[in-house]
RORO-636704 format. One record per residue (C-alpha): residue number from 1; x, y, z; residue in three letters. Coordinates in nm, 2 decimals. Layout:
+-----+--------+--------+--------+------+
:  nr :     px :     py :     pz : rest :
+-----+--------+--------+--------+------+
: NUM :      X :      Y :      Z :  ALA :
...
+-----+--------+--------+--------+------+
# end
This chain:
+-----+--------+--------+--------+------+
:  nr :     px :     py :     pz : rest :
+-----+--------+--------+--------+------+
:   1 :   1.36 :  -1.26 :  -0.51 :  MET :
:   2 :   1.04 :  -1.09 :  -0.40 :  ILE :
:   3 :   0.82 :  -1.33 :  -0.60 :  THR :
:   4 :   0.89 :  -1.61 :  -0.85 :  SER :
:   5 :   0.68 :  -1.40 :  -1.09 :  LYS :
:   6 :   0.96 :  -1.16 :  -1.14 :  ILE :
:   7 :   1.14 :  -1.35 :  -1.42 :  THR :
:   8 :   1.45 :  -1.24 :  -1.60 :  TRP :
:   9 :   1.26 :  -1.12 :  -1.90 :  ASP :
:  10 :   1.05 :  -0.89 :  -1.68 :  ARG :
:  11 :   1.37 :  -0.76 :  -1.52 :  ILE :
:  12 :   1.51 :  -0.70 :  -1.87 :  PHE :
:  13 :   1.21 :  -0.48 :  -1.96 :  TYR :
:  14 :   1.16 :  -0.33 :  -1.62 :  GLY :
:  15 :   1.51 :  -0.21 :  -1.54 :  THR :
:  16 :   1.54 :   0.05 :  -1.83 :  PRO :
:  17 :   1.19 :   0.17 :  -1.74 :  LYS :
:  18 :   1.30 :   0.23 :  -1.38 :  PHE :
:  19 :   1.61 :   0.44 :  -1.47 :  PHE :
:  20 :   1.41 :   0.64 :  -1.73 :  LEU :
:  21 :   1.17 :   0.73 :  -1.46 :  MET :
:  22 :   1.45 :   0.84 :  -1.23 :  LYS :
:  23 :   1.54 :   1.09 :  -1.50 :  LEU :
:  24 :   1.19 :   1.20 :  -1.60 :  GLY :
:  25 :   0.86 :   1.30 :  -1.44 :  ARG :
:  26 :   0.64 :   1.00 :  -1.50 :  ARG :
:  27 :   0.51 :   0.84 :  -1.18 :  PRO :
:  28 :   0.67 :   0.54 :  -1.03 :  PHE :
:  29 :   0.35 :   0.44 :  -0.87 :  THR :
:  30 :  -0.02 :   0.48 :  -0.95 :  VAL :
:  31 :  -0.28 :   0.39 :  -0.69 :  HIS :
:  32 :  -0.58 :   0.27 :  -0.89 :  LEU :
:  33 :  -0.89 :   0.32 :  -0.68 :  GLU :
:  34 :  -1.15 :   0.09 :  -0.84 :  VAL :
:  35 :  -1.42 :   0.16 :  -0.59 :  THR :
:  36 :  -1.49 :   0.37 :  -0.28 :  LYS :
:  37 :  -1.74 :   0.12 :  -0.14 :  ASN :
:  38 :  -1.64 :  -0.09 :   0.17 :  CYS :
:  39 :  -1.83 :  -0.30 :   0.41 :  GLY :
:  40 :  -1.61 :  -0.22 :   0.72 :  LEU :
:  41 :  -1.67 :   0.06 :   0.97 :  ARG :
:  42 :  -1.32 :   0.20 :   1.04 :  CYS :
:  43 :  -1.33 :   0.52 :   1.25 :  ASN :
:  44 :  -1.04 :   0.67 :   1.06 :  PHE :
:  45 :  -1.22 :   0.64 :   0.72 :  CYS :
:  46 :  -1.56 :   0.74 :   0.58 :  ASP :
:  47 :  -1.55 :   0.53 :   0.26 :  TYR :
:  48 :  -1.82 :   0.30 :   0.41 :  TRP :
:  49 :  -2.06 :   0.59 :   0.36 :  ARG :
:  50 :  -2.02 :   0.57 :  -0.02 :  THR :
:  51 :  -2.34 :   0.49 :  -0.20 :  GLY :
:  52 :  -2.39 :   0.46 :  -0.58 :  LYS :
:  53 :  -2.08 :   0.56 :  -0.77 :  GLU :
:  54 :  -1.95 :   0.59 :  -1.12 :  GLU :
:  55 :  -1.68 :   0.34 :  -1.22 :  ARG :
:  56 :  -1.49 :   0.26 :  -1.53 :  LEU :
:  57 :  -1.48 :  -0.09 :  -1.67 :  ASP :
:  58 :  -1.14 :  -0.05 :  -1.83 :  ASP :
:  59 :  -0.85 :   0.14 :  -1.67 :  TYR :
:  60 :  -0.58 :   0.03 :  -1.92 :  LEU :
:  61 :  -0.60 :   0.34 :  -2.14 :  PRO :
:  62 :  -0.53 :   0.55 :  -1.83 :  ILE :
:  63 :  -0.24 :   0.34 :  -1.72 :  LEU :
:  64 :  -0.09 :   0.33 :  -2.06 :  ARG :
:  65 :  -0.09 :   0.71 :  -2.06 :  LYS :
:  66 :   0.07 :   0.74 :  -1.72 :  LEU :
:  67 :   0.30 :   0.43 :  -1.78 :  ASP :
:  68 :   0.40 :   0.37 :  -1.41 :  PRO :
:  69 :   0.64 :   0.11 :  -1.29 :  LEU :
:  70 :   0.40 :  -0.01 :  -1.02 :  THR :
:  71 :   0.02 :  -0.01 :  -1.00 :  VAL :
:  72 :  -0.15 :  -0.06 :  -0.66 :  VAL :
:  73 :  -0.52 :  -0.15 :  -0.69 :  ILE :
:  74 :  -0.71 :  -0.01 :  -0.39 :  THR :
:  75 :  -1.05 :   0.09 :  -0.27 :  GLY :
:  76 :  -1.26 :   0.12 :  -0.06 :  GLY :
:  77 :  -1.25 :  -0.25 :  -0.07 :  GLU :
:  78 :  -1.15 :  -0.36 :  -0.43 :  PRO :
:  79 :  -1.29 :  -0.71 :  -0.39 :  LEU :
:  80 :  -1.65 :  -0.57 :  -0.39 :  VAL :
:  81 :  -1.60 :  -0.56 :  -0.77 :  ARG :
:  82 :  -1.70 :  -0.88 :  -0.93 :  ARG :
:  83 :  -1.50 :  -0.79 :  -1.24 :  ASP :
:  84 :  -1.18 :  -0.74 :  -1.05 :  LEU :
:  85 :  -1.00 :  -1.05 :  -1.20 :  GLU :
:  86 :  -1.08 :  -0.91 :  -1.55 :  ALA :
:  87 :  -0.94 :  -0.57 :  -1.45 :  ILE :
:  88 :  -0.62 :  -0.73 :  -1.32 :  VAL :
:  89 :  -0.57 :  -0.94 :  -1.63 :  ASN :
:  90 :  -0.65 :  -0.65 :  -1.87 :  ARG :
:  91 :  -0.38 :  -0.44 :  -1.70 :  ILE :
:  92 :  -0.12 :  -0.71 :  -1.68 :  LYS :
:  93 :  -0.16 :  -0.83 :  -2.04 :  THR :
:  94 :  -0.20 :  -0.48 :  -2.18 :  GLY :
:  95 :   0.12 :  -0.33 :  -2.05 :  MET :
:  96 :   0.48 :  -0.43 :  -2.14 :  LYS :
:  97 :   0.60 :  -0.41 :  -1.79 :  PHE :
:  98 :   0.41 :  -0.33 :  -1.47 :  VAL :
:  99 :   0.44 :  -0.46 :  -1.11 :  TYR :
: 100 :   0.08 :  -0.52 :  -1.01 :  LEU :
: 101 :  -0.03 :  -0.51 :  -0.65 :  SER :
: 102 :  -0.36 :  -0.52 :  -0.47 :  LEU :
: 103 :  -0.45 :  -0.39 :  -0.12 :  THR :
: 104 :  -0.75 :  -0.55 :   0.06 :  THR :
: 105 :  -0.89 :  -0.54 :   0.42 :  SER :
: 106 :  -0.94 :  -0.91 :   0.38 :  GLY :
: 107 :  -1.31 :  -0.95 :   0.48 :  TYR :
: 108 :  -1.40 :  -1.07 :   0.12 :  LEU :
: 109 :  -1.08 :  -1.25 :   0.06 :  LEU :
: 110 :  -1.11 :  -1.63 :   0.02 :  THR :
: 111 :  -0.85 :  -1.88 :  -0.10 :  VAL :
: 112 :  -1.04 :  -1.92 :  -0.42 :  GLU :
: 113 :  -1.06 :  -1.55 :  -0.49 :  ARG :
: 114 :  -0.70 :  -1.49 :  -0.39 :  GLY :
: 115 :  -0.58 :  -1.76 :  -0.63 :  LEU :
: 116 :  -0.80 :  -1.63 :  -0.91 :  ALA :
: 117 :  -0.65 :  -1.28 :  -0.87 :  LEU :
: 118 :  -0.30 :  -1.43 :  -0.85 :  TRP :
: 119 :  -0.35 :  -1.62 :  -1.17 :  ARG :
: 120 :  -0.50 :  -1.32 :  -1.34 :  ALA :
: 121 :  -0.17 :  -1.13 :  -1.30 :  GLY :
: 122 :  -0.12 :  -1.00 :  -0.94 :  LEU :
: 123 :   0.25 :  -0.98 :  -0.83 :  ASP :
: 124 :   0.18 :  -0.87 :  -0.48 :  HIS :
: 125 :  -0.12 :  -0.91 :  -0.24 :  LEU :
: 126 :  -0.14 :  -0.68 :   0.06 :  THR :
: 127 :  -0.38 :  -0.74 :   0.35 :  VAL :
: 128 :  -0.44 :  -0.47 :   0.61 :  SER :
: 129 :  -0.38 :  -0.58 :   0.97 :  LEU :
: 130 :  -0.33 :  -0.34 :   1.26 :  ASP :
: 131 :  -0.39 :  -0.56 :   1.56 :  PHE :
: 132 :  -0.37 :  -0.93 :   1.66 :  LEU :
: 133 :  -0.70 :  -1.09 :   1.78 :  GLY :
: 134 :  -1.04 :  -0.93 :   1.84 :  GLU :
: 135 :  -0.89 :  -0.59 :   1.89 :  GLU :
: 136 :  -0.85 :  -0.58 :   1.51 :  HIS :
: 137 :  -1.22 :  -0.67 :   1.47 :  ASP :
: 138 :  -1.32 :  -0.38 :   1.70 :  ARG :
: 139 :  -1.09 :  -0.13 :   1.52 :  ASN :
: 140 :  -1.24 :  -0.23 :   1.18 :  ARG :
: 141 :  -1.60 :  -0.27 :   1.29 :  GLY :
: 142 :  -1.64 :  -0.64 :   1.18 :  ARG :
: 143 :  -1.66 :  -0.94 :   1.41 :  ALA :
: 144 :  -1.45 :  -1.24 :   1.31 :  GLY :
: 145 :  -1.23 :  -1.04 :   1.07 :  LEU :
: 146 :  -0.90 :  -1.13 :   1.24 :  TYR :
: 147 :  -0.98 :  -1.50 :   1.26 :  ARG :
: 148 :  -1.08 :  -1.50 :   0.89 :  HIS :
: 149 :  -0.75 :  -1.33 :   0.79 :  ILE :
: 150 :  -0.55 :  -1.57 :   1.01 :  ALA :
: 151 :  -0.71 :  -1.87 :   0.82 :  GLU :
: 152 :  -0.69 :  -1.73 :   0.47 :  VAL :
: 153 :  -0.33 :  -1.60 :   0.46 :  ILE :
: 154 :  -0.15 :  -1.93 :   0.55 :  PRO :
: 155 :  -0.39 :  -2.12 :   0.32 :  ALA :
: 156 :  -0.29 :  -1.89 :   0.03 :  LEU :
: 157 :   0.08 :  -1.93 :   0.11 :  VAL :
: 158 :   0.04 :  -2.30 :   0.10 :  ARG :
: 159 :  -0.14 :  -2.28 :  -0.23 :  ALA :
: 160 :   0.15 :  -2.10 :  -0.39 :  GLY :
: 161 :   0.09 :  -1.73 :  -0.35 :  VAL :
: 162 :   0.44 :  -1.63 :  -0.26 :  ASP :
: 163 :   0.42 :  -1.26 :  -0.21 :  ASN :
: 164 :   0.17 :  -1.17 :   0.06 :  ILE :
: 165 :   0.24 :  -0.86 :   0.27 :  VAL :
: 166 :   0.06 :  -0.74 :   0.58 :  LEU :
: 167 :   0.01 :  -0.36 :   0.59 :  ASN :
: 168 :   0.02 :  -0.23 :   0.95 :  THR :
: 169 :  -0.04 :   0.12 :   1.05 :  MET :
: 170 :   0.18 :   0.26 :   1.33 :  ILE :
: 171 :  -0.07 :   0.41 :   1.58 :  MET :
: 172 :  -0.10 :   0.52 :   1.94 :  GLU :
: 173 :  -0.31 :   0.21 :   2.01 :  ASP :
: 174 :  -0.09 :  -0.07 :   1.87 :  ASN :
: 175 :   0.27 :   0.04 :   1.95 :  LEU :
: 176 :   0.35 :  -0.25 :   2.18 :  THR :
: 177 :   0.20 :  -0.50 :   1.94 :  MET :
: 178 :   0.41 :  -0.41 :   1.63 :  LEU :
: 179 :   0.69 :  -0.65 :   1.69 :  PRO :
: 180 :   0.44 :  -0.93 :   1.76 :  ALA :
: 181 :   0.27 :  -0.86 :   1.43 :  ILE :
: 182 :   0.60 :  -0.89 :   1.25 :  ALA :
: 183 :   0.66 :  -1.23 :   1.42 :  LYS :
: 184 :   0.30 :  -1.35 :   1.33 :  GLN :
: 185 :   0.36 :  -1.25 :   0.97 :  ALA :
: 186 :   0.67 :  -1.47 :   0.97 :  LYS :
: 187 :   0.47 :  -1.76 :   1.12 :  ASP :
: 188 :   0.21 :  -1.72 :   0.84 :  TRP :
: 189 :   0.48 :  -1.72 :   0.57 :  GLY :
: 190 :   0.44 :  -1.36 :   0.47 :  CYS :
: 191 :   0.60 :  -1.02 :   0.50 :  ARG :
: 192 :   0.49 :  -0.70 :   0.67 :  VAL :
: 193 :   0.51 :  -0.33 :   0.57 :  SER :
: 194 :   0.46 :  -0.07 :   0.84 :  PHE :
: 195 :   0.30 :   0.27 :   0.75 :  SER :
: 196 :   0.23 :   0.58 :   0.96 :  THR :
: 197 :  -0.11 :   0.68 :   1.07 :  TYR :
: 198 :  -0.24 :   1.02 :   0.98 :  GLN :
: 199 :  -0.57 :   1.20 :   1.04 :  HIS :
: 200 :  -0.65 :   1.35 :   0.70 :  LEU :
: 201 :  -0.95 :   1.13 :   0.59 :  LYS :
: 202 :  -1.19 :   1.22 :   0.86 :  VAL :
: 203 :  -0.99 :   1.44 :   1.10 :  GLY :
: 204 :  -0.95 :   1.16 :   1.36 :  ASN :
: 205 :  -0.64 :   1.25 :   1.57 :  TRP :
: 206 :  -0.70 :   0.98 :   1.84 :  SER :
: 207 :  -0.47 :   0.72 :   1.68 :  HIS :
: 208 :  -0.18 :   0.96 :   1.64 :  ARG :
: 209 :   0.12 :   0.88 :   1.86 :  VAL :
: 210 :   0.13 :   1.14 :   2.14 :  LYS :
: 211 :   0.45 :   1.34 :   2.23 :  GLU :
: 212 :   0.48 :   1.16 :   2.57 :  GLU :
: 213 :   0.52 :   0.83 :   2.39 :  ARG :
: 214 :   0.78 :   0.93 :   2.14 :  LEU :
: 215 :   1.06 :   0.77 :   2.34 :  SER :
: 216 :   0.87 :   0.45 :   2.35 :  GLU :
: 217 :   0.81 :   0.47 :   1.98 :  LEU :
: 218 :   1.18 :   0.52 :   1.91 :  ARG :
: 219 :   1.25 :   0.20 :   2.11 :  GLY :
: 220 :   0.99 :   0.01 :   1.91 :  VAL :
: 221 :   1.13 :   0.13 :   1.58 :  ILE :
: 222 :   1.48 :   0.01 :   1.68 :  GLU :
: 223 :   1.33 :  -0.32 :   1.78 :  GLU :
: 224 :   1.16 :  -0.35 :   1.43 :  LEU :
: 225 :   1.49 :  -0.27 :   1.26 :  ILE :
: 226 :   1.65 :  -0.55 :   1.46 :  GLY :
: 227 :   1.37 :  -0.79 :   1.37 :  LEU :
: 228 :   1.41 :  -0.69 :   1.01 :  LYS :
: 229 :   1.76 :  -0.83 :   1.02 :  ARG :
: 230 :   1.67 :  -1.15 :   1.21 :  THR :
: 231 :   1.33 :  -1.23 :   1.06 :  LEU :
: 232 :   1.39 :  -1.10 :   0.71 :  GLY :
: 233 :   1.03 :  -1.02 :   0.65 :  ASN :
: 234 :   1.00 :  -0.65 :   0.72 :  ILE :
: 235 :   0.99 :  -0.46 :   0.39 :  THR :
: 236 :   1.05 :  -0.11 :   0.51 :  ASN :
: 237 :   1.38 :   0.07 :   0.47 :  SER :
: 238 :   1.57 :   0.19 :   0.78 :  ASP :
: 239 :   1.54 :   0.54 :   0.63 :  PHE :
: 240 :   1.16 :   0.52 :   0.64 :  TYR :
: 241 :   1.13 :   0.36 :   0.99 :  LEU :
: 242 :   1.37 :   0.60 :   1.15 :  ARG :
: 243 :   1.17 :   0.91 :   1.03 :  ARG :
: 244 :   0.84 :   0.79 :   1.18 :  VAL :
: 245 :   0.91 :   0.95 :   1.52 :  PRO :
: 246 :   1.00 :   1.27 :   1.34 :  THR :
: 247 :   0.66 :   1.28 :   1.17 :  PHE :
: 248 :   0.48 :   1.24 :   1.50 :  PHE :
: 249 :   0.69 :   1.50 :   1.68 :  ALA :
: 250 :   0.50 :   1.83 :   1.70 :  GLY :
: 251 :   0.27 :   1.93 :   1.42 :  ASN :
: 252 :   0.53 :   2.01 :   1.15 :  GLY :
: 253 :   0.52 :   1.68 :   0.96 :  GLY :
: 254 :   0.78 :   1.60 :   0.69 :  ILE :
: 255 :   0.83 :   1.81 :   0.38 :  GLY :
: 256 :   0.95 :   1.71 :   0.04 :  GLY :
: 257 :   0.65 :   1.50 :  -0.07 :  CYS :
: 258 :   0.66 :   1.39 :  -0.44 :  MET :
: 259 :   0.28 :   1.31 :  -0.47 :  ALA :
: 260 :   0.17 :   1.43 :  -0.81 :  GLY :
: 261 :   0.51 :   1.36 :  -0.96 :  ILE :
: 262 :   0.63 :   1.02 :  -0.84 :  ARG :
: 263 :   0.29 :   0.91 :  -0.71 :  LEU :
: 264 :  -0.06 :   0.96 :  -0.85 :  LEU :
: 265 :  -0.41 :   0.84 :  -0.76 :  GLN :
: 266 :  -0.68 :   0.74 :  -1.01 :  VAL :
: 267 :  -1.04 :   0.76 :  -0.89 :  THR :
: 268 :  -1.30 :   0.50 :  -0.98 :  PRO :
: 269 :  -1.45 :   0.73 :  -1.25 :  ASP :
: 270 :  -1.11 :   0.82 :  -1.41 :  GLY :
: 271 :  -1.00 :   1.14 :  -1.25 :  HIS :
: 272 :  -0.64 :   1.20 :  -1.14 :  ILE :
: 273 :  -0.54 :   1.32 :  -0.79 :  LYS :
: 274 :  -0.21 :   1.38 :  -0.62 :  ARG :
: 275 :  -0.30 :   1.12 :  -0.36 :  CYS :
: 276 :  -0.61 :   0.98 :  -0.20 :  ALA :
: 277 :  -0.64 :   1.27 :   0.04 :  ASP :
: 278 :  -0.57 :   1.57 :  -0.19 :  LYS :
: 279 :  -0.73 :   1.76 :  -0.47 :  GLU :
: 280 :  -0.84 :   1.63 :  -0.82 :  VAL :
: 281 :  -0.60 :   1.75 :  -1.08 :  LEU :
: 282 :  -0.82 :   1.67 :  -1.38 :  GLY :
: 283 :  -0.98 :   1.40 :  -1.58 :  HIS :
: 284 :  -0.73 :   1.14 :  -1.73 :  TRP :
: 285 :  -0.81 :   1.24 :  -2.09 :  THR :
: 286 :  -0.67 :   1.59 :  -2.04 :  ASP :
: 287 :  -0.42 :   1.53 :  -1.77 :  PHE :
: 288 :  -0.06 :   1.63 :  -1.83 :  ASP :
: 289 :   0.19 :   1.47 :  -1.58 :  PRO :
: 290 :   0.46 :   1.73 :  -1.67 :  LYS :
: 291 :   0.23 :   2.02 :  -1.57 :  ALA :
: 292 :   0.19 :   1.91 :  -1.20 :  VAL :
: 293 :   0.37 :   2.13 :  -0.95 :  SER :
: 294 :   0.54 :   2.00 :  -0.64 :  ARG :
: 295 :   0.32 :   1.97 :  -0.33 :  THR :
: 296 :   0.38 :   2.17 :  -0.02 :  SER :
: 297 :   0.19 :   1.92 :   0.20 :  CYS :
: 298 :   0.37 :   1.77 :   0.50 :  THR :
: 299 :   0.08 :   1.59 :   0.66 :  GLU :
: 300 :   0.15 :   1.22 :   0.60 :  CYS :
: 301 :   0.44 :   0.98 :   0.62 :  TRP :
: 302 :   0.27 :   0.68 :   0.45 :  TYR :
: 303 :   0.51 :   0.41 :   0.34 :  ALA :
: 304 :   0.40 :   0.46 :  -0.03 :  CYS :
: 305 :   0.53 :   0.82 :   0.00 :  ARG :
: 306 :   0.83 :   0.77 :   0.23 :  GLY :
: 307 :   0.97 :   0.47 :   0.06 :  GLU :
: 308 :   0.97 :   0.65 :  -0.27 :  SER :
: 309 :   1.20 :   0.90 :  -0.11 :  GLU :
: 310 :   1.44 :   0.64 :   0.04 :  ALA :
: 311 :   1.79 :   0.63 :  -0.11 :  PRO :
: 312 :   1.84 :   0.34 :  -0.34 :  LEU :
: 313 :   2.17 :   0.21 :  -0.22 :  GLY :
: 314 :   2.32 :  -0.14 :  -0.24 :  ILE :
: 315 :   2.16 :  -0.25 :   0.09 :  ARG :
: 316 :   1.82 :  -0.14 :  -0.02 :  ARG :
: 317 :   1.85 :  -0.32 :  -0.35 :  ILE :
: 318 :   1.94 :  -0.64 :  -0.16 :  ILE :
: 319 :   1.64 :  -0.59 :   0.07 :  GLU :
: 320 :   1.40 :  -0.54 :  -0.22 :  LEU :
: 321 :   1.52 :  -0.86 :  -0.39 :  ASN :
: 322 :   1.51 :  -1.09 :  -0.09 :  ARG :
+-----+--------+--------+--------+------+
# end
């Protein structure tokens, strides 16, 4: 089982919801962006430039309207919000079934804060980690970040948080380190999800895997698929991982994106977007999910997008319930 929090009564309510969504047009996943503020200085994101912003105090009415299976709380850095535990608890207690996740860069994460969020209703805690050691600090623009993450994650696992996942971007810079990150996650008692770098936020192409390294990338992908079998802590489907080199090959990208239909983004002030990097579709009060057209965008192969397109066969169901 992914986490002990997925009890039989939650499975009872969640399973019909899953199959109804397969038939309809309601989103599987809503990314709830509770702030754009962030204290890091990543060169592939400009959210750190965010100043004063409008935020909602209560996102439950939006989520009840959209009624997704999964809500991913994101930022910016969501932990800058002092009312985050209240937001988490309001969502979890106000919806009949929702799988509630939170993604953090980790610089504000402490054992106390992590446990408070877990008790408030989180099912899944994701921590971003692209490198091992001080290279991660340089990439994120904050000294001591890796050491802090390396201390907090094992401590949270020991304290009973049983569903922590590292989120690692597959980039030109870290190709040779990806298997080591999977092994480090295993040592810490957590899992890892790999996602694919893209340039859309600030137009930074420097982290994109170059054509001359595609053969090396394919070898790393096969190594990760092997580690997935032996370590048992890599969450990605084979379908997703094997299409990563396809995304980086040339400039064609991968078509068939379901953003706006299976995936939606909610901004801090309550507007709806296809995804974090695309246009605003409207304010939540007048948004109609059934009126959203399919996107023609081919420019990302994020895990949140690609895994929503992965076939749900017997093997994948077993993987998801390990």
